[in-house]
N, C-alpha and C positions, 0 to 999 in steps of 0.2 A: 456400254459403261466401260470405257477404256479398252486398250489392247494390251495384250500380254504376249511377250515373245519368249523363245526358248532362250534366247542370247542374254536375257535379263538377269542379273545376278539373282541368287536365291537369298534375299535380304529380309530381315524381320525387324519389327518393332515390338517391344515389350513394355506395356504400361502396367503399372502396380508391379514393378519388377521384383520387388523384395530382395531377398538374398540370391536370387538367380535360378530356384529349382525348375522352373518352367522353361527358362531360356536355355538351361544345361540340356534339358531333354531335347528341345528344339535344335541345338547346334549338334547333338550327337545324331540327329536325324538327318542332318545334311545342310541346314540353313545357316547363315551367318548374321549374327546380331548386329544391327547397324545403330540402333537408337534405343534408348531404355530411360524409363523415368520412374522415380518414387519418392515419397516425402520422407522416409526414414534414413538419417545419416548414417547410422550403423550399419544397416542392411545394404546401403548404396556403397559404403566401403568394400563390403564383402563381394559386391557385384563388379566393382571396378578391378578387384584383384584377380577375378577369374575371367573377366571379359575386357581386357585391356584395349582391344581393338575398337569398342563400341563407344559411341558418343552417349555418355550417362549424365544425367542430370538430376539433381536432388530438389525436387520441387513438389508443390501439390499439384495434381492433374488440372484443376480448374484455372491454374495459372498459365498453362501451356497453350501457345498458339499454334494448333497443329498444322495450319497451313504452311508454316515455315520450318517444320521438322523434316527430316529426311523422308523421301517416298520410298516405301518398301513393298513387297509383294505380300508379306504375310504379316498379320497382327495378332499378338497374343496377350493375354492379361489374366490376372487373378484379382478381380475387384474384392475389396475388404470384405471378409466374411463374418466377423465378430459378431455383428448385430443381425445377421440373418440367422444366427444359430444360438446354442445354449451357452457359448463360450464365456459370456459375461456372467454366468452364474444364475440368469433368471430362467426359472423353470418353466417350460412350455407345458401346458396342460393338453392342449389340442392344436390343430392346424389353424382354427379360427383366430386363435390369439394373435397371429401375425397381422389380423385386420383390427386389433384392439389397440387402445393407447399403450405405447411401450413396445409395439410390434409393427409399426407402419412408418412411412417416410415423414409422418408428421409426429413422430416421437419428440417428447418434450426434452430429451437429452441431446444437446448439441453434437456430441460424438456419435450418437446412434444415427442421427439424421444424416451427418456427414458420411457414415460408413454405408448406408443404404443407397445414398446418392451416388456412391462410387459406380454403380451399375450404370448410371446414365453418363458417366465420363467416358467409358469406351465407346458409347454411341456418340458422344460429341466428337471424339477423335476421328472415328470412322465417317462422320457426316462432313467433317471438315475436308477430308480427302476427297470424298465424292463431290463436294462442291468445286474442287480444284481440278476435276477431271483426272484424279490420279488416285482412284479408289484401291483399297487393298483387295488382293485377289482372294485370299482366304483368311479367316479369323478363327482363332481358338481361344475360348474363355473358360475359366474353371471357377468353381465356388463350392460351398457346402451344399448337400441335396435340399436343404430347407429353402434354398434361394426360389426354388419353383413354387413355393407357397407364399411368397412375398406379394403384397396387394398389388403392386406395380408390375408384377413379372409379365403378364400377358400384353400390357401396353408396351413395356420396354422390347419385348419379342417383335412385336408388330413394327415398331419403329426400326429396328435391325433390318428386317426382312424388306422394308420398302426404301432403303437407303437408295439414292439415285443422284446421278449428275445430270439428269433430264428433267424437263417439266413437260406435262405432269408427271408426278412420281408413279413409277411401276414397281412392281414387285422384282427387285433385281437380285436378291439373294435367296438361295435355298439354305436348309439347315437340318441338323439332326442333333438330337440331345441325347447324351450318354449318361447313365449312372453306373458308375464302376468302383471297384475297390482296390487300393494299391496292393493289397496282399495277393492279388492274382497276376501281378506283374513283377514279381521277383523282389518285392518290397516286404521286409519282415514286420510290417505294421498294418493293421486292420484300419484303413483310412478310407472313409467313403467320400467320393467326389462327384459333382455335377459337372459335365463337360458339354459346352456348347460348340458346334463347328458350323461356319458359314462359308459359303462358296457361291460364285456367280451363277445365276439361273442359266441353264443350258450347257454350263461346263461339266466336266466329267464329274461324277459323284465319288467322293472318297469311299473306300470300303471300310467302314467302321463296325462292321459286324465282328464283335468280340467273342470268340469262341475258346475259352481257356480249356487246356487239356486236363482231363480228369480219368480216373478209373471208375467203370461201372461194375459193381459187384454182381449186379443181376445178368448183364451181358458178358461178364468174365473178360473185359477188354478195354484198353484205353480208348476214349472217345473225345471228340470235341464238343464240349457242353453248350447247352442252349440257355439262355436267359429267360426265365419264367416269372411273371408277375402275379402276385396273389390277387390284385385287382387289376384286370386288363384295362380298366378306363383310366388308371393313374400309373403311368409308366416313368415316374421319377421316385427316387427314394434310395434307402439304404439295403445293403446286402443282408439277407437273413442269416447272419453268422450268429450263433448262440440263441437262435430262435426268436429274434425281435426285428426283423427288416421287412421290406416290401417285396423283395424279389429273391429267387433261388436260381440254382443252376441244375439243369436236369439232363438226363441223357437223351438224344435225339432219337434213339432206337426204341426203348421201352418206356420213356418218360419217367423213369424213377430219378428221384433226386440224388444229385452227386455232389461231392466237395472237390473243387477244383485243386489241383497241387499248388502248394505254396511254400515260401521259405519262412522258417520258424525264428523265434527270438533267440534259441540256442546258437544259431549260426553267427551272431555278431557279439554274443557275450565273451568278455575277456575272463576265463575261468581262473586265471592266476591272480586275480584282484578279488579277494574273498571279503574285503571289507573288515569291519571290526566286530568282536563277538558282542551280542546284546549286553551281556552282563558286565562288559568292560567300558560301556560308553561313557560313563561319568568319569572314570579314571583317565580316559582318553579326550576329556573335556568336550564331549559331544552330549547334546541333550537328550534325555530319556525318551524313549517312545511312547506316544501317546496311547491310552488303552485301546482305542479302536485299532490302531496299528498292531498291537500286540495280539488283538483277537484275530485279525486277518492273518497274522504269522502263526498262530496257534492251529487256525483252521487249515493253513497250508500244511502244516507239520502232519496233521492227521491225514489229509488227503494225498499228499505227494511223497512224505518221508516213511511213513507207516506202510503205504502201499505203492511202493515204486511202480510206474508204468513205463511201458515201452513207446517210442515214438509211433505216431499213426502213419500209416501208409501214404497219406496225402503230404506229409511234410518232406521236404527235398532238402538234400545236401546238409543232413544233421551231423554235427561233429560227434566223435566218440567221446563218451564222457565215462571216466573211471569212477566207480562208486555210486552213490545216490546223487541223482540230478537236483540242481537247486530249482527254486520255483521263483516266480515274481508276484508282486502285489501291486494294486493301483491306489492312488490316493485321491480317489473321489468319494462322495458321500455314499455311494453304493459300492465302494471299493470292495475287492475280494482277491483271493489268491488264484493264480493261473499257472499252467503248466508251461515250461520253456519250450515245449514242443508245439506251442501255439504262436501266432505273431503277437507282436505287442500291440497295446491299445492305440488309439489315435494319440500321436503326440501333440500336446498343446504347447503354448508359450511358457508354461511352467512345469517343473518337474513333477510327474505324475507316476513314475514307475520305480520300484525298488526290488533289488534281489535279495534273496534269503538262501544262504549255504547251510548244509547240514554240519553238525559239530564234528570236529575232527576225531573224537574219541568214540564215535559210533552211537552215542546215546542219542536221545531225542529231546533232551533238555533245551528249552527255548531260550535260556540265557547263555547257553553255548553256542547257539546258532549264530552265525555271522551275517551282518545285514549292510547293505550300502545301497546308494541310488545309482542309477546308470552313469557311466562316465562319458567324457566328451566323445570318445572315438566309437562308443556304442550308440550314442544319440545320433551322430553323423551316419554311420552305417545303416542304423535303423530307419533313417529317412531315405535310404536309397542313394546317397550321395557317393561318387566314385572316390576312391582313396585320395586322389591328388586335388580334390576340391577344397579350397581354403575357406574357414569361416574366420573373418576378422573380428576377434572379439578379445576382451581383457578379463573375461570370467566365463564360468560354465553356465551361469544364469543367462548370459548373452547368447551363447552358442545354442541353448535351449530355446530361447525366444525366437531367434532366427530360424532355426529348423522347425518350430512349431508352426511358423507361418507358410513354410516351403512346400510347393507341390513336388512330389516324389519324382525324380528325373526319369526313372524307367516308364512310368506311366505316361509322362509328358511325351517321352520319345516315341512311344507306341502310337499315339495319336497323331504326332506330327509326321512320323514316317507315311502313315496312311494318307494324310493331307497332301504331302509333298508328291507322293507317288501319283496322284491325281491331277496334279497341276500340268 
């Protein structure tokens, strides 16, 4: 299946390039982006700004003739995840719902059908290169954990593994599936991802054994934690943070559960920007907060202002905070207040996180508390973007949208560096 030589440039292609989070991590790992494609004009503008050396096209992937695109050693991509997850606001009752109307590739909604068909577009690109006898050496794809529950998942995986430039087709790729969370890669955001890595059969296997550092209170020492699944027969899913996931991290010595070190929300918060006191919102021509939001703030006052807590030992690089620390709330149907010593929730394409600061006069009057949503710098930093990365946008809503679609670069860099080291 093609020959690969050390004198070949370490070039890469990014399909579903978005605003470039996956590509950013890939280049920081040592590769050079040569070709990228995405259908969204605003995201492509950001991509071109940060990767001026790449051939970037704004088009739907189904219109691309992959046999005519640049041949590269690495292929990456983040197929659209919206209709594999709950991001549309459609509540999933259980995993079987992915096989029912509204959760299959036969979805009656055209945008949902195109979204899930996007997984087949990465196969089509890889197949075209194999047919041309210029197959990709390694491929990295990311998505939400629920993609593994998609009814077409096993069929897609089988097609990816049997890509060949020979007849009859043989199993020419090997693979490994990772379930990881961005909070364990230095990103102050709890963001679960499914990662699939493919490499040629017989080639050196990438070392994708992720062992995050943690402190074991039983062994009284730092350890390299081991991923442990609640159901050993189902090794895909979400991290059991706040007791609602499929896997944990445990000590390899005593098997006790541990919490890997993480960066918290406090690290990226601009404490000089306190927002507007809640009682002055009307005078400032801002809408009054809804009752549900006020209730979350009241709950946060009782939880974090009346009984201030210290940062947990797992939180790293926590800034010094004078006085009572603020807290943050979420704008979901099950939204609640959270400590700034935790990572933010998963950033979506809409604003979901608000900050609440204590009153300047030392009281706990809710109307004297200041409130604001995250600012653009916090959204970018909370997404793991380097400071010099530019988001081309004319509004904060657009910055939020692009970052909400983005793969956190530190996570992408870790995976890509392991893949490149094995090539």
